[in-house]
Structure formats: structure tokens, C-alpha cells
N, C-alpha and C positions, 0 to 999 in steps of 0.2 A: 504494500500500500504506500510506503514511503517513497518508493521508486516511481510510482505513477504520478505523483504530484509534480515533480520536476518535468516529467514528460509532457504533462498537460500544459504547463507553463510554456515549454518550448514550442509546442504546437500552436498555442494561442499567440505567442510572439511571432511565429512564422506567418500566421494568417494576417497579423497586423502589418508586418513589413512587406508582405507579398505585393501589395499595390505600389509600393515605393520602388521596388526592384523591377527594372525594365526587362525587355526581351534580350538585352545584351548579355545578361548572365546565362540565359538558357540557349541563346542562338547568336553567338558573337560572330563578327566578320572574321574570316580566316586570313592568315598571312600566306603569301605565295612561297615558292621554293627559295627565293632570295631573302625572305624574311620581311617583306613589305606588305602593307595592306593595299591591295589593288583598288579597293573602294575609294581610298584617298586620292587616287589619280583623277577621279571624277568629281572632286569636291571643289567648292568655290574658291578657296585660296590658291591652289595650283592653277586653276583655270584663269583666275583674274591676273595672276602674275604672268602667265604665258601670253594672254591677250594684251596686257599692258606693255610687255617687252616688244611684242610685234607691232603694236600701235606706235610706240616710241620710234622704233627703227623706220617704220613707214614714213612718219612725219619728218625724220631726218634724211630721208632718201637713201637709206642704207639697205642694200639688197645682199642676201647671203646665198651662196650656192648650197650650203648645208645649214639647216636650222641650228643656231648656237644653243638652243635650249628646247626642251619638250616638256609638256605637262607632266609626263611620267618622271622625267629627270628631276624636275622641280619638286615633285611630291617626294621623291626618294631623298633629296637633300633635306627637306623638312622632317621626314620620318627618321632620318639618320641622327638628328639632334636629340631624339628621345620621344617616346610615346607613352611613358608611364602614367602621367596624369590623365591623358585622353583614355587610355585603357581602363583606368580606375573609374572614370566617368561613364564608360560604357555599361557599367553595372546598372546605371539608372536610365540611360538612353543609348541604344546601340549606335545612333547617329553621331554620338560624341567623337567618334573616330575621325570625323570630317573637320573637326575644329582646326583652324589655323590661327594661331595667336599673332597679334601685331609684331611681337619680337621675331617671330618666324618669317613674317613678310619682310621685315627689315634685313634679317640675316640673308635670305635668298637674294634680295635685291643687291645687297653688298657683294655677295659671292659672284653675281653676274655683272659686276662693274657699275652698278647704279647707286645713287644716293637718293634717299627718300627725305623730302623736306616737308615737315608737318605744316599744314595750313589750318587756320581756324574755320574757314568757310569755303564752300565750293565756289562762291561768288568771286573769290580771289583768282580763279583760274580762267584762262582764255582758251575756249574750245578749239581755236585754230592753231594754237601754239603748244598747249600743255597736254600732258598725259598724267593721270593720277590714279592711284588705287584707293578706293573708298570703301569704308565699312559702314553699312547701313542696317537698320532694323525697323520693324513696324512699331507704331506707338502702343501704348498701354502695356499689356502683359505679354507681348509677343516674345517668344524665345527664338525667333528666326533671325539670326544675324547673317549677313551675306557680304562677301567681298565682291565689288564690281569695279568697272573701269570707266573713268571719265576721259573723253567725251563719248566713248562707244555706247555705254549704257545710259538710260535716262535716270540719272542719280536722284534728282529731286522727286521723282514720281515712281520709284521702283516698287514701292508698296502702296501706290496711290497716295491719297491724302494723309495716310498714316506713316509715311516715310520719315525716319529720323536718321540724320547723318551723324555718325559717331566719330569717325576718323577720316582725315583727308591727307594722303601722302602724295605730294608732287614728285614725279619721277624725273631725275636728272642724271646724266652721265657723270661718273666720278672724274675729277681732273687729275 
């Protein structure tokens, strides 16, 4: 009888915590044979960096015979820095594997020869001259943060009237 009481408490606790634990615990994304999450290749951070680099080169009139970067390559650079926190967050949401932190955006830009200059507003940018990587989310209790590219994407209206601009990083070539 003494043994049953702790078992009942454990089962009750498990039922209380079950709604807090997401599908990431039971059905996580798998790593490929190289040890990378292929799902991350298709997340907004690597996509935005890839598109921003391409847009920057196009505005500068630079043409490459071979693409100097790929989304997969960019994702691998991000993942090589460490995924521990993201993997821990997948216990609550499987999609946490897609997170790209601002520090990772800066790191990758630096690695590819770019400098990111923080701007306080998108209005400081010239769509004919500038390329920027922008972090946006929807108003209120939206958990959907997204990296996008200025001027390629409609930054101010990405989530309609609910769009909030969190970070603006102007892309410049390092000197």
C-alpha cells in the first residue's frame, strides 16, 4: 500500500505535465548521417541569410560562377555552433529546432564577409540601395517570429496589420 501512493502521485504528475510537453519529446526531428538537422535547412534564418546575400550581390552587380554560399551550408554553420538549447526547447515544441538567434545571424554574416549594422527602424533604409535582414513577429501573443529580407519581403505588412518589427540589420561588406 505504501508503494502505491508514490505511484499514484507520479501518474497524477505525469497527467498534469503531459499538456506542457510537446510532440518533440515523442517525435523529434532526426539528424542526418552528418549529424545535422535537415529540417533546419528549410527554416527562416538560413533562408533569409541566403536571400539577403544574393540580394546584396545582385545590387552590387556581383555575379558568381559558383554560388559562394547555400542555404544548407549556412544552416550547417549555424548548427555547428551548438544546438543544445534548441534541442532542450524541442521538448515543448518540436519546431524549436528552427530557431535562429540574432547572434547566429551575426556570426554567419561575419563568416561570409559581411557586417551587420543595427538600425532602429526600417524607415532608415533605402529600398534601392540597402539590403537588410529583419526579425518580425505578429502582435499580441503571437509566438511566430520570422527572419525576412528587406526590400525583397514586405516587412511592414508581413503579418498584416499585426506586424511588429523586432530587429533590423543592414547588410554591408566588411572592409
